[in-house]
N, C-alpha and C positions, 0 to 999 in steps of 0.2 A: 471605529464605529461598532456599536453593539446591536445585536438583534433584538428588536422589540417583540417580546413574547407576552401574549395574553392567555390566561388560563381561566376557564369557566368550570367550576367544580361545585357540585351540590354538597359534597362531604367537606364541611368546613375544617375538620380535623386533618384530613388528607391534604387539603389545600394549603393549610398553614405549614405542614411538614415539607411539602415539595417546594414551596416558595423559600422556606428556610434553607433547604439543601442546595437549591440553585443559587441562592444568594451567597452562600459560603463557597461553593465549589466553582461557580461560573459567573462570579461578579464582573469579570472582565469581558464576558461574552454576551450576557443578557441584560436588557432593561425590562424588568418584570412588571406586569399588571395582573392583578387577581380579582376575580369576580365570583359571586354565587348567585347573581341575578342575570338572566339571559338578556333582558332588555337593556340593562346598563352596559353589559359587555358589548352587545352589538352596536350600541350608540357610540361607544368609545373607539371602535376600530378605525374609522376613517380619520377623525381629528387627531388621534394619537399616532397615526401612521403605523399601525401594528403590522409587523412582518409575518408572524406566525400566531395562529389562534388555535388553541386546544380546548375542546369542550367535552364534558362528561356526556356519555351516550344517552343519558336520561333526557337530554335536551335535543329537540329536533331543530337543527340549525338550518335556516334558509340559505343554503350555500350560494345560490345565484345572486343573493344580495350582498355578499362579502366583497370588499375592495379587490380589485383585479390582482394586485401584487401581494395579496395576503394568503400565505399558505395555511391550509386547514387540515385538521384530523380530529377524529373522535378519541376520547380517552375511554378505553375498554377495561373491564375487570380482568380479562385474560390476555396474556401476551400472544396467545395462539390465534386470536382474531385479527385478521388482516384488513377486513372491510366492514363498515357499518353504513347502511343507507347509501351504498355506492361511493362512499368516501373512505379514505385511508383511516386506519385505526392504530393507536399506539397503546400498548399495555401499560396500565398504571403501576402495577406492582412488579417492577423489575428494577435492576440497578439504575441509578441516576445517570450513569455514563451511557447506558444503552438508550435511555429516553433522550438524552442530549444529542446523541448521534442521529436519531430519527428526526429530531427537530431540525438539525442541520440539513438533513436530506430534504425535508419539506422546504426549507428556506432556499436551498440551492436550486430548486426547480423554478422558483419565482424570481430569484435575485438576478440582476444583470451583472455585467463584468465590472461594475464600479466597486464592488465589495470584494476585498481580498483579506482573508485571515492569515496574513503573513506576520512573521516575527522579525526581529532585528538581529538575528543570530548569524546571518550570513549563509552562504551556500553549503550544502552537504558535500562530503567526500564520497564520490561514486566509485564503487569497485564493481566491475562487470566481469562475471564469470561466463565463459563461453564453452559450450560442449562441442569442441572441434572434432574429436575422434569418436565420441559416442561410447558408452559403456564404462567410462573411467570414473564415474561417480562425481561428475561436476556439480550436480544439484546438491548432493550430500555435503560436498566441500563448501559450496556457497552458503548453505544453511548453517553449517558449523562456523563459518566466518561471521555470520550475523550473530549467532549465539555468543561467540567469543567476545565481540564488542559490547553486546548487551550485558554480559556478565561483568564487564568493566564499568557498568553504569553509563555507557554511551547510548544516546538516543539512536536506535538502529532500526532500519526498515529492511526486511527481506522481501524483494520484489521478484516473484517468479513470473517470467514472461515467456516461458517455453510453450509451445503449441499444445502439448499434452502434459505439462508439468502441474504440480500441485503443492502449494504452500502447506496445505492441510496434512500432508504426510509428515511434516516436521513440527508444525506448531498448531495449537488449538486455543480457541477463545470463543466466548459468547458473541452473538450479534447476527443480524439477519441479512446483512449486505455482503456482496462478494465482488470480485473483479469485473463481472459482467456489468455491474452498475457503472463502473469506471469506463468500460468500453463504450457503453451507451452515451455517457457524457462526452467522450471524445468524438463519437460519431455525430451526435446531434448538434454539438457546439451551442446548445441552448442553455445548458446548465452551467453554473459557475464551477469550473473544474476544481479549483482549490478547496472549495467547500465540500464538493463531492468526495474528494480525496480524504478529507478529515472525517466526514460522516461514515465512510465505509471501512476505514482501517480498524483492525483488531489488534489486541496485544496479548501475547502469550504470557503465562505466569512467570516465565523466566526473563521477560522484558523485551522480547523481540516483537516488533510491530510487523504486520503482514496483511495481505488481502487474500481472502479465501478463494479457492478454486471456483470457476463458474459452474452453475448447475448444469449447463449444456456445454460440453467440451468444445463444440464447434465454434463457440463464441470467440475463443482465442485465435481462431483462423482468420477472423475478421480484422484483427489488428494489422495495420500497415506499418511499414518501416517509419514513415513520417509520424504516425501517431505514437509509436514507441518512443521516438526521439522527443516529441512534444511532452509525453508523459514524464519521462525522466527529467527533462528540463524544468517542468513545473514543480516536481517534487524537490529537485535540487535547489531551486530558487526560493522555495517556501520557507526554508530555515527551520523546519520542524525536526530535522534529524542531523546528527553528527555524521552518520554513515548510512549510505544506501547501497545495499548489496543486491545487484541486479543479476538474475539468473536467466540467461537468454539462449535461444538457438543460434548457432553460429551462422553468420550471413556475410557475404562479400558484396551485398547490394550497396551501391554507392550512397544511397540515402541513409543506410544503416551505419555507415562509417561515421556519421555525425554523432551517433551514440558513443562511439569510441573516443571521439574528440572531447565529449563532455566528461568522460570517465577519468579519474585520477590514475587508475590502473586497470588493465585488462588481463584477467587470469585465465590461462588455458590449462586444462587438466589432462594429464596423461597417466596411463598405468604402466608406462615403460615398455609395453609390448612393441613388437616390430611394426604391426599395423598402426597402432596409435601414434608412434613416433613418426612414421612415414606421413600420415595425414597432417600432423602438426607442421612438419617441415614444408610440405606442399602448400599449406595454408599461409605459412609465414612468407614463403617465396612470393605467393600471389599478392599478399598484403604489401610487400615491398614494391612489387610492380605497380600496384594501384597508386602507391604513394609518390611514384616518380612524376615530377612535374607539378605536384600539388603541395600546398603548404600545410601538410597534415601532421608530420612528425609523430607518427603513431608507434613506430617500432620500439621506442624507448619505454612505452607504456606496457608492452607485452611482457608478461611474467609467466613462468611455467612452474606448476606444482605437480608433484606425483602423488597419486592416490592408489591404494590397493597394490602397492609396489612389492615385488618379490625379486630378490637377487637371482633366483633360479630361472625366472621367466622373463625378466625385464632388464633394461639397461637405460641409463640416463643419456640424454643427448649431449654430445660434446662438440664444441666448436661450431655450434649452429647459430650463434649470435643472440640466442634467447636466454635471458637471465632466469635461473632457477632459484626459487625461494625455499626449497625443501620438499618434504613429502611425508607420507604416512603409509604404513603397511596395511594389508588386508586384515580386518578384525574378524576372525572366525567365530561363528556361533554367537554373534552379537545382533541385537535388534537395532532398529534405526535410532532410537533414543540413546542407546548405549554408544553407538557409533558417533553420534553428534557430540555426546558428552566428552568422549575421548579426543576427538578431533579438535573440539573447541578449546581444549586446555593445552594444546601444543603451542609452541612459539612461532609457528609458521606465519600466522596472520599478523603478528607484530611487525613483520617486515613490510607490511602494506601501509603502515602508518607514515 
């Protein structure tokens, strides 16, 4: 099913350009209708069952007269304008991809659950990184893992679900949406989640897809274990990615264990210090205890990787029952991008395939 998109634009040259671009890039997403006359556009909305209507801000559109299920926004000359006449505004002169994502967002607010932008590529492989001991660089390792697969031309999503974590430390891209929009969709259950996920995602120039950090850090505290599980499940089932690298806060909450079940692998990161190793051993023992009497079979998914490891201050865990896939030393005097680059080019992550 395609989104029926109507565009009302006074500038005929711009109208022809954007219709041409959308026809080439998003032929499988949109059914396009173009107008330069407001009366003709308004008359066509209901019989054509238009899903999203964009109008040049030169026209004063009677919004109350629009069909109930029709999303609407004004086309503005500047991308910095968010609202016009109390209605959402979309900048005309920006990348087609950014306009496309804002159109998806408009549609997701009106669409019911009947519409799903799914593919036939099957479920993604979910690799979940947990910060069990803290301070061992689990987030850097997770981001490097995402970069590793993206550099191999795999469709990869880095999903930072830490309470105070940030994807923006590792990856950058244009776009106005962030993970707060996803959290709102999860909470409200009114928006079509699969569309919201597609409209909000960004892609780093190196190929890694991600969701930006929330503008208000407290938004992440609103995510429940059940919502995290639902989010991972939705992303996994959508078929948009080959790999989903989820960076989470360690939790033994029984509801969160379902996220472990969805994962192909669960990677715990240690720096080899006595404190780090002790915490990991205690967590592993607790996980085994939780598994007793349940059909979870989680222990075979747990993998251990060492980061910032030094033979002088650390040691590897022996005979603990946790499989190690290798490690990396501390990279002195290196910034985050240099660290990611070095980590991503090691052979550690191929052992997760």
